[in-house]
N, C-alpha and C positions, 0 to 999 in steps of 0.2 A: 394928715389929712387929705389929703389931695391924691391919693393910690384911696378911701376912703370916700371919697365924692367919687371916681369917678366910676368904685366898684358898683358903689349907689344908683349913678345914672344907666348904664349898663344896664342895674338890672331894671330899670323904668324900661326904660326904651327895650327892651329885649320882653317883658309882660312877666319879670320871672321875682315876683311876690315872697318868693322865701330867701330872700339873700342873706348874704351871713358872712359875717368875718368880715364887720363894714370896719369894723376896729383897729384890723390887722394881728388881732388874736390866732393864736393857731389855729389850721384848721388840718383836720384827720381825714382817712382816705376808709373807705370797708370794700371788703367786692364777693356779692354773692351773685348762685348761680339760682333763678329764678323758671326755666322754660324761656319760653321768649323775651332774650331782651329789650324787647318794645314796652311790653309789659312791665316788665321792672321799673326801668329807666322813667316811664308817666307814672307808678304808684311811687315810688321811691320822689320825684321831684313837688307831689303833693305835702310833703311831710317838711313843720318846720327844722330850720337851722343846716338845710341839706341847699348844695349849690345843683349844680349842672350833670344832675348823674349821666355814664358815661359806658354806652354800650364799647361789649370787648366779649376775649375770647382769655381759658384761663384753666387749667388744669391739665391740658396736656404738654405732648415733649416735642413737637413739632412748631419749629421757631418763627416767626412771621406769617401766624393763621393766616387766613382768606375767607370770607363764608363758604364761598364752593369749597376751599380746604383747609379745613381744621379740623381735618381727622385727633381722635383725643382729650379737645378739648370741650368745652362744657359753656356754652352763649351765658355772659355775663354781665353783671353792673359793676360801674366802682363806681363809691355811691358818694362821693367829698361832702364832711361834715363839720360843723363847727360842734365841741365837747363841750364848749359851754352852755350849746340851748339842746343838744340827744346827747347821750350816747348812744356809744356802741353796742347797750345790753338793750337799750332799746332799740337802737335798728335793725337786732337782731329776733326781737317778741316782735317787731312789726312786720320785718320779715314771712317770721314765716305767718301770719296772719294774712298772707297773699295767695297763697302755695298749697298746692294740696302738699301737707307731708306723705301725705302714706303712698303716692304714685312713685316705684324706682323705675319705670320705664319712659319716664315722660312728663310731659305739664302738660294736661286736658288736652287738645287738639295736634297737639305737638307727640312725636317721641322721636325716642331713638336717645342713644349716650346724650348728648349733647344739649338734651330738651330735661337732663336728670338735674334734679338738686346739690346744694350743698354751699352749706358755712365756710371761708374760706378769711384764717389767721395768721397776722403776720406775726404775733407772738402772744409768749406763754397766757397777760395778760391778759387778750382778745378767746384763748383758746378759754378762755376760763370763766367768759362770761357768753360765749355763746353755746357750751356744755352747757350749762344752764339754765340756757334760755328752751333748750333742746330737752330738757330734765322736765320744765318747765307749764313747758304744750305736751310733752310726752303726761304728766299729772291728771293737766287738765283736759283733755282729749281721751282719757285714759284708755291706749295702746301709740305702742310705738311708731318712735316718728323716723324714717330710711332715709333723712338730710343726712349724710357725713360734712361732719369738720374736716378741714383739708389743710393744710398749709400750702399758702401763695407762695408761689415758684416766682411767675412771673404774671400779671396781664398782659395785655397784646388789646391794641383798641380797632374794632370794625369798621369798617369803612364808611365815612361822610356819609353817603344815604344811611348809612341805619340809626347816623347817630340825631336824636329827637326825631323820628319819623312819626310817634302820632303828633307831634306839634305840626308836621312838611304836610302832611297824608294825609286827615285826619277824617274822610271820611272814609277811603281804606280802611283804615288803621280801624275806626269806631263798628265795621260792619265783622271787623275780622277778630276785634274782639270780646264781642256779641258774639258771632258763630261758631268758635273756637268753647265756649262753655265755660271761657275763667270768670265770670265774676259770682255765677248762676253756682261752678262747680267750690270756691270759700267759702260760698256763702251755707251752705251745708254740711261742712265741714268744719264749722269757726257759728256758723250760725247765733248757735245758742251758748258759747260762751264769750 
């Protein structure tokens, strides 16, 4: 009970409206690459059942990658969630609706390998859910989705200045997101669906 109250107090103090697992229930996490990790962090933290999303790197072989040296890795987010509130499949569906699933060269104004998309899975159940979500997106949109499903080997947390960037730098982040065309393109792809 005491831990639940502390969790709730921290959530209230820091404006976290989507506090989760207050009753001590099991939490899980999912990892997604959707271009700029600042944007994915902002998008996922709006979702009920999701905790404090963490920006990082995954998919490469370099140990202890940094923003200046993460060759081979993608910018990713680790999404902690309460499976009693939101399922892994729902997270994958949500992810697809916040990216351009047809772009294999990056996302929006961010170009290059580190900004490409991927759904990382940790086990066979996650793979099955991710595959079903990808197939559903392809069926709904009427064309192939280029986002690969990749087995997660390791998640590396990004530097502190990248965490909660959209909260700490609201004006810069807002300008970046708007000028990058992310929301406009997502609406073009998904607007009628």
